[in-house]
N, C-alpha and C positions, 0 to 999 in steps of 0.2 A: 464451355461451358459458359454459361454467360445467367447475369440477375433475374431473375423475374419480377413484376413490378411493384410485386412485399415488398424483394428483399434490392431493389432500387428506393423506395420509398424511406424504409428505414437508416438506407445508408445517408440519404439526401437530411436528413431530418436530422441523425444525430453527426453530421455536421455544421450544420446551422446551430446546434445547440455550442455546439464547441469552438462556432467563433465569439459567439454571443460572450460564451463563458470566460472562451478569454478577456474580451474586449471590458467587461466588469475588473477581473482580476487586476488586468492591467494597469486601472486608473484607483485602484487602494492599491495605496502606499504602508507603511508600518515602519513608526518609531522604535527604533528596536530597546531603548531604554525604558521608558514608559508606560510601553504593551505589554500586559500582564503576557503570564506565563502561556495561559492556556492558547490566548489566542495568533500567539505568538512561534506556537507549535503548527496549529491550524493553519497558520498564514503558509511555512512553510510546505505540509502537508496537500493544501491545494494547486503548490508549487509542482509537485508529485504528482499530484492525479493530470493535474490538464498535461505534462510532457507522457506521461502512461497511456492517457486517451487519443491523444492523436498521433504515437506509432503504434496502437492499438488499430487505429482507422488506417492509416498506413499498408496495415497490412492484411486490413478485412474484409477493404474499404476497393479492395482493384485487385484484377485476376493477375495472373497465382494468386490461391489463399493462402496464408501458411501457417494452420490451423493451432500449430503447436506452440508457436511464437504465440500466440493469440493470449493462449491460453495461459501462455506467464504472465503477461502484459496483465493481466480478467487477475488472476489470485494477485497479483499487488494490487492491485484496485484494491480486493475486498478487506485486503489488510490493511492495503490504510482507511477503510470506513469504520476496521474495524477500534482500529486505534485512536482514530475523532470518537468511537464512543466511548469505549474504556478514559480518555479524559474527561470527558462529558459525565463521567456516571455516579457525577457526584459535584458538591456547589464547589464544591476546595479548588485548587491550583498543584494538590497533592500530587496529583498522576499525572499533570500535568511535569511536574519539577522530574517525579520522579522516572520519566521519557528521558526530560531534557542531558537530566544524570546516565540513564542509562546506558549514552553517545559515549561521558566518561569513563565512565566503568570498561564498554568494552575496548576503550582508545588505550588503557590500562594495560588490560589482558592482550592486547598485541603488544602492548611495549615491551609488559614480563617477555612473552616467546620471547621473541626478538632479540630480545639482553640473552636469553638464556642459551638461544640459538650461535649468536653470538660470541661468549665467551667458550666456546662446545670449541668453534676452529676459531681461535685466537691469527691465524697468521693468515685469511681471507678476506681477501679486500673486497670487506662487508659494509654498504653506507643503505640510505633512506632517507631519500632528499636532501634535510640542513642536516639533515643525524649522522655524524661519521666514524663517532666510536659511541663503544659501552657505557661510558660516563655521561654523555648525551640521553641514551634513552632513564639516566637514573633523575637527568631533573626535570624534563618530561613529566615522569612518570607522578616525582612528588609536586612536581606543580598540578597535574591533574586533581591528584588524590587533598589536595592545598584549597584549589576550587571548589568540590566536594563541601567538604569540610569546611567552609565560607558560608554557604549556598545550606548547611543545614541550621548552624547558626544562628543568620540571617533569617532564617524561615521558623525557624524552630522546630524542626521535622524532625520526623525519627530519626536512626542509624541507616544512612542510605544502605537499601540493597538492590539488588538484579527485579528486572525489569518481571511480572510470572509472565507465563509461556504463553500463548497466543490463544490455547486455547482455559485456560485461566481466567485472560479477557475476558472472552465473551460468558463466561461464568460467572463473572466481580456484576459485568454487564445487566444479564439478567437478573442478579439479585436484587439490582438499582434498580428497575423495570417495578416490581415486583413488588419495592418497596415504596416505587411514586403511584401505584395500583395505576401499571400503563403495561403491565408485559401481556404477550396475546402471543399465538401461532406466528402470528403475520410479521413479529417486530423481535422473536430469539432468535439475538446473536449465536448462540450456540448451536442451534437449528442447522442457519446456514452457514455456521461454521463444519459440520456432518458433511451436508447436502453439494457445497460449491467447493470448501477450500479440500480440504483431503484429496476428491477427485483429483484436481488442479493443481495439486501436487508432485503427482505422478510426470508431469511434462514436465516439469522442470527437473527433478531428480534421477541421475542416473545409475538406477536402481534396476535390479532385473522389471518389474511390471511399471515401472513406465516406459521402456526400453520397448518392449512390447505393446505397446498403444503405439507405436511407431508403424507398426504391421498393419499390414491389408487386407488380408487374412487370417486369424489369430489362429484359424481351427487346421490352416497348413503350413505348422509351422515350421513342422518336420518332415511338407513333402518339396515347396516353392515358394520360400519366403520371399516376399515382396515386401521393401520399405515405402512407403507413403509420405513423401518429398510435401507435398505442398495437397490442398483439400476441394471440396467442392463448395459451393454457394451458402446451402444448405446451414453447414460450419459455422458460416461469417453470420445466418443471420441469427443460430442459437447466442452465440458469443454475442454480438452486439446488441440484441437485446438486453442479453443482464447488466451489461459495461456500461449500456443506454442509463440504466436504470440508478445504478451504483453512482455513478458520472453527475445522476439526477441531483438523486438526492448531498452528496456529501458539496456540490457549488450552491443548493439551497442552504445548508446550512450556514455554512460560510457568509456567504451577501447575508444572510440574516445577523446573523454578528457580530458581519461590521457595517451593520444598519446598510444597506444596501440592497435591500430586495425588496423589488418591484413585483409587484402577484401580480398584473396588466403586464406587465412584459414577463411572467414566466407565466402565462395562461396555456396558451400552448404549448408549451411542455409536457409543465403537465400531463393537456387533454390528453396527447401522445403516448404519457407512460398511461394512463389510465388503457387509451388504446388497447396499449399493444398488451393490459395485463390480462383483457379482458380474450 
């Protein structure tokens, strides 16, 4: 197996974009105390996007190619882009604070499960980091809930609730685009969720549909099943092409919001993006 000229060009261009993005991100600082919630969340999201993208290039930009692992990373990239569009689907900071609050709520849920499990087996030698006994979980839960309460009082938010599901977030994004008159087939979040996320989810879930996708010839499942461990250059092209567009979109938004966008520097990347779409 080897990459053809078109695939080699895609890998080179993807690498150039990632190197550029890394340099730009590294030059931007963040004052956590004075930066508003939306920009704080975006900063963390961009860091995660950079990490996913570099890992994906390593998996898909050299032989052997690991398509399933690449799809898992692509799924994470798409989720990040959905979350970014969700927190910017109105002009307030409320969705960003909800996003941050969800982390605390998940931590509280995690702590309660631990507490219940520890109570179930009091004679077992159970520890979790600095938490050594059940009462430590009580303290952690109370501290987290008090932090949520303080934020809700400070920002006059309604009672903190869980984040809507990822699919519901795509509906909220599209509703906002319709409201401002910018909704179209090309920017519908729901469309990309249905087209990509549902498909890519099969690569990360160990249900029967996800496992069957690793079979080389699904027609011969009961005859001579054989699992693909690595994949073909065409699969790298398919995944990297989508990933390039996702990373480019998020990087451009990030640089614009942090006042570090240079249209001349970005020109070649945008031209290559348009060339891929054609």
